[in-house]
N, C-alpha and C positions, 0 to 999 in steps of 0.2 A: 519379673512378672508382677510381684506385689506392688512395686513402685508404679508400674504402668497402670495397674488397676486403680490405685489411689488417685492417680492423676486424671483418669478418664471416667471414673464412676459417675460423676455428675453428668457427663455427656451421655453415658450409656443408660442411665436410669430412666429418662423419659421414654426411650424406645422399648424398654422392658415393660413399662406400664401400658403402653398403647399396643403392644404386640398382640395380646388376646383379642382386642377389638378389630385389629387389622385382619387377623386370621378368620374371625367370625364373618367379617365383611366379605372377604374373598370366598369363604365357604358357602355363604347363604345369598350372596348377591352376584359377584363377578362370575364365579364358576357356573351357577345356573343360567345366567344370561348367555355365556359363551356356549354352554351345552345346548340351550334352546336354539341358538343360531346354527349350531352344527346339525342338530336333528331336523331343522327346517329344510335341509337339502336331502333328506332321506324319507323313506316310507318305513314306519315302525309301528308295530302294534303292542309294544312292551314285552310280549311273550317271546318273540323271536329276535333275531339280530337285525339292526337297521340296514336297509337296502338303499344305496345311493341312487337318487333320481334326478340330481342336478336341480334345474330351475323349474321342474314340473309342478311343484307345489305352488310356487309363485305365479306361474301361468294359470293354474287352476283358480287361484284367488282372484286374479284379474277378471276372469270370466264367471265368477261366482256372484250371482245377483244378491244372495243373502248377505254376503260380506258388505255390500254397499248399503243395504237396508240397515244392517246392524251398526255400521259406521254412522249413518244418518241419525239413527235413534240415539246413539251415544252422544253425538254433538248436540242434538236437540235437548237431551236430558241435562248435559253438562252446562250448556248456555243458560237454560231456563232455571235450573236449580242454583247455580253459582251466582248469577247476576242478581236474582231476587234476594237470595240469602245475604249477600254482601250489602245490598242497599238497606234491608231491614236491620241487619246487624249494626251497621254504622249509625242508622237513625236511632236505634235503641241505645247504643253506646253514648251518643251525644246527649240524649235525654237523661240517662243515668249518671252522666258525668257532672251534672249539676249537684249542688249541695242540697240533697233531699234526704229525709230519714229512711232508714232501712235499705240503703243501697246494696249492702252485702246480701241481704235477703233476696232482693229482686234479682241480683246477679246470679245467685244460686238457683233460683226458680227458672230463669231463662236458660241456664247451663245444664239443668237436670236432664233434659231429653238427650243430650250428647252422650251421657254415660249409659243410656239404656241400650241393650243389645239390639242390633238392627233386625235380627230375626223376630224378637219380641215386638219391636216397632212395626214391622211389616204385618204381623198377625193382628195387632191392635187396630191399625189403620185399615186393614182388609175388612175387619168387622165394621168399622165406622163407614166405609165406602160400600157396604153391602146394599144391593139394590132394593131389598125387601124390608129390612129392619135396621139399616145403618143410620147412625146419628146425622150424617151429612144430608141425606135425602129427607130425613125428618125435619131438620132445620130449614131446608129449602121449602118444604111444604107449608111451613108456618107463614111464608111470604107468598103463598099461592104459586110457587114454582114447582113444576112437575119434576119428579126425581129422575136421576140419570143412572143407567146401568154401567157404573164407572169402570169396573175392572174387566167387564166382558165386552167393552166397546173399543174398537180400534181407534176411535177418535179421542176418547176420554181416559183410556188406561194410562197413558204416559203422563198427562197432566195430573192425574191422581198420584202417581209416584213422585212427581216433582213437588207437589204440595206436601207430601209426606216428608220428603227430603228437606224442604224449607223449614218444616216444624223443628227438626233437630239441628240443622246446619246453621240457621240464623242465630241460635244461641251461642254456638261456637264462635261465629264471626263477631258477635256482640262482645264477648269476653276479651277476645284478642284486640279488637278496636278500642275497648275501654281501657285496656292496659296501655295502648299507644297514646290515647288521649291524656292519660294521667302523667305522661312524660313531657307534655308540652307546658312550658313555663306560663303561669297565669299573667306574668308581667307583659307578655306579648299582647294578650287580649286587652289588658288595661291601657297599654300605650296606644293601641289601635282605637280604643274608645275615645281617648283624648283627642285623636285626630279626626273624630267624627265617623268612624266606621260602624256600619250597622251589622246585624247578625249574619246577613248573607256575605258581606265583604269579609268578615272575620272567618267564616267557614271556607270561602273560596281562596283567600290569600294567606291564611295562617293554618287552619286545621288540615285542610286537604293536602297542601304541600308537605307539611311535617308528618303526615301519616303515609307518605309515599312508600317507605320501606315496609310498614305494616300492611299496606294494601297489596304490595307485591307478594309478601309472604302468604297472606290469606288467599290471594288469587292462585298462586302456584299450588298450595296444598289442596285447595278446593277443586281445582281443575284436575289434578292427579286423582283425587278421590272420585271425581265425577267419571273419569275414564275407567276407573277400576271398580265401579259399582257392580255388585253381583248379588249378595245375599238379600238385599231389600227387594230387588226385582224378582229374584228366584222365589221368595216367599209370597209376594203379592200376586204375581201374574205368571211366573215361570216363562216369561218371554211372550206370552200371548196377549190377546187373541191373535192367532196367526203368528206373524213376526213383528207385530206392531210395537212391542216393548223389548224385543231381543236386542241386547247390546253386545259389543265386541267380546267382553269377558265371558258372557254367557255362551256366545257362539263358540268361543275357544273351548270352553268346558264341554260343550256338546260334542264338538268334533273330536277332541282329544280323549275324553274320559268316558263318554257315552258310546260313541261310535268307534272308538279305538284308533282313530287316525292321528297318532301323535305327531307325525311329520307335518301334516297340514295344520294341526293345532299349533305347533311350534312356529310355523310360518306366520299365522295370524298373530301369535304372541310377539314375534319379532317386529312385525309391522306396527302393532300397537305400541311397543316400546319406542320405536322411532317417532311415531306421532306424538307421544307424550313428551319426548325429548325436544321435538320441534316447538311444541306449544310452550313448554317450560322455558326454553331458551329465548323465545320471542317475548314472553312476558317479562323475563328478567332484563332483556335488552331494552324494552320500553321503560322499565323502571330504573335504569342505570343513572348514575350521576353524570350529568352532561358538562360539568365544570372542567 
């Protein structure tokens, strides 16, 4: 036994070290996902025992107009916030990647909003978007533009939330892109300049292709966060006015924890999980190495 242990301890050691992580992953990821899928076929109010209803919750979802509204709002928010944040982040990263003084200071300033609590961010920007005394309307009035009732308008509430998201999400994208830019050898740019390449050619043929993996990572993380947004919208509009800013996560919360329909909430959660998996897989497929 001792001889066997001495011969195999090197092989066993890695599994011993990763075992706690695997157990935690199963406990907090795999098991909840499987349990959610199981409950989606039941009617359950937490207090009683789950009652099997088959596909009834899924049929209800198909005929639920609020589900489609919340899905549309989620896509609207995700596309708007992610696309603009990534463009601004990449632009800022390219500017900061040049040899300018105080780069670390600027990087810290742009990244600072990322570490602020989203609840605090929502409260601050709710005040800034206030129709009567908010800084946004005050700024617009200096140019002779009449103010907008941002958070109480079905038209402007979601754009206001997207603007708020861009404020902190762009800094995150900037830092990740800047790290990716600093891994690109300067010799590639020098060689291209000798061949007569201008700034646009260098960006299109060197920078962008070599940032492919970084772009895939940023896109996947940002899209997942976009589909999972809750606290910011809950703080700023609570899904209103009407259902104009209600997203899937908030609708799940409302159905499961406010109304007590855990089965239907689990159905919505299962569908959201599938949607995220589809989008994530598609993004990673687009960013795959084609060699």
